[in-house]
C-alpha positions as CSV (number, residue, x, y, z in Angstrom):
1,Q,-0.1,-0.3,0.1
2,V,1.4,3.2,-0.9
3,Q,1.3,5.9,1.6
4,L,2.6,9.5,1.2
5,V,2.4,11.4,4.4
6,E,3.0,15.1,5.0
7,S,3.7,16.7,8.5
8,G,5.3,20.0,9.7
9,G,2.2,22.5,8.7
10,G,0.9,25.2,10.9
11,L,0.8,28.8,11.8
12,V,3.6,30.9,11.4
13,Q,3.6,34.8,11.3
14,P,4.7,36.6,8.5
15,G,8.5,36.5,7.6
16,G,8.6,33.1,9.5
17,S,10.0,30.0,8.3
18,L,8.2,26.3,8.3
19,R,9.8,22.9,7.2
20,L,7.5,20.2,5.5
21,S,8.3,16.7,5.4
22,C,6.9,14.0,3.3
23,A,7.5,10.4,4.6
24,T,6.9,7.8,1.7
25,S,6.1,3.9,1.8
26,G,5.0,1.4,-0.7
27,I,7.2,2.8,-3.5
28,T,10.7,2.2,-4.9
29,F,11.3,6.1,-3.8
30,T,14.4,6.6,-6.4
31,L,12.2,5.8,-9.3
32,Y,9.7,8.7,-8.7
33,R,9.9,12.7,-9.4
34,M,8.6,13.9,-5.9
35,A,7.1,17.4,-5.6
36,W,4.9,19.9,-3.6
37,Y,1.8,21.3,-4.7
38,R,-0.2,23.9,-2.7
39,Q,-4.2,25.0,-3.0
40,A,-5.4,27.6,-1.2
41,P,-9.1,28.4,-1.2
42,G,-10.8,29.1,-4.1
43,K,-8.0,28.4,-6.1
44,Q,-6.7,25.7,-8.5
45,R,-3.9,23.4,-7.1
46,E,-0.4,24.7,-8.3
47,L,2.9,23.2,-8.4
48,V,5.4,24.8,-5.6
49,A,8.5,22.9,-6.4
50,A,9.7,19.5,-7.8
51,I,12.9,17.4,-7.7
52,T,14.2,14.5,-9.9
53,S,15.5,10.9,-9.0
54,G,18.7,12.7,-10.0
55,G,18.6,16.0,-7.6
56,S,17.4,18.4,-10.3
57,R,14.8,21.0,-9.0
58,N,12.5,23.4,-10.1
59,Y,10.3,26.0,-8.3
60,A,7.4,28.0,-9.1
61,E,8.6,31.8,-9.6
62,S,6.7,33.1,-6.8
63,V,8.9,30.9,-3.9
64,K,12.2,31.2,-6.0
65,G,14.9,32.1,-3.5
66,R,12.4,31.4,-0.7
67,F,11.7,27.7,-0.8
68,T,14.1,24.7,-0.9
69,I,12.7,21.3,-1.9
70,S,14.9,18.3,-1.0
71,R,14.8,14.6,-0.8
72,D,16.6,11.7,1.1
73,N,16.6,8.5,-0.8
74,A,17.7,6.8,2.4
75,E,14.8,8.0,4.3
76,K,12.5,8.0,1.3
77,A,11.1,11.6,2.2
78,V,11.1,14.6,0.6
79,Y,11.1,18.0,2.3
80,L,10.0,21.7,1.6
81,Q,12.2,24.2,3.4
82,M,10.3,27.4,3.1
83,S,11.4,30.6,4.5
84,N,10.2,34.4,4.5
85,L,6.8,32.9,4.4
86,Q,3.9,35.6,3.3
87,P,0.1,35.6,3.4
88,E,0.0,34.4,-0.1
89,D,1.5,31.3,0.8
90,A,-0.8,30.0,3.1
91,A,-2.6,26.9,1.4
92,V,-3.0,23.0,1.9
93,Y,0.4,21.6,0.9
94,Y,0.2,18.3,-0.7
95,C,3.3,15.8,-1.4
96,Y,3.3,14.1,-4.9
97,A,5.0,11.2,-6.1
98,K,5.5,10.4,-10.0
99,F,6.6,7.3,-11.5
100,N,9.7,7.7,-14.0
101,L,8.8,4.7,-16.0
102,G,4.8,4.9,-16.2
103,S,2.1,6.8,-15.5
104,A,1.5,5.7,-11.5
105,D,1.2,8.6,-9.3
106,Y,0.1,9.3,-6.1
107,W,-0.5,12.2,-3.6
108,G,-0.3,12.8,0.0
109,Q,-3.7,14.0,2.2
110,G,-2.0,17.3,2.8
111,T,-0.8,19.7,5.3
112,Q,-2.1,23.1,6.6
113,V,0.2,26.2,5.9
114,T,-1.2,29.4,7.9
115,V,0.6,32.7,7.4
116,S,-0.9,35.5,9.6
117,S,-0.2,37.7,12.7
């Protein structure tokens, strides 16, 4: 059974930082491209950051220079370090895994990030 379990969300003041974690099980982690998406109320889900099996990264323009995605293949986990958080970053953040060699993909249940003073 495949599981992606996010953690690390919460309430933070503007300018603050959070680190999201996504623990995976049931997949051969090194064969998956991993990503973080987010969805704010009334908006479409959007890609925040992605990292390939080889470690190549890409980011949404809105988070470049503030967010860093990383992965630990030994721990089968992916992380999102978020700094200088702003109210517009508030959303439910989802972990996403995409199989490199086929169409299989999986979503986590999401973790809420609230940015407010």
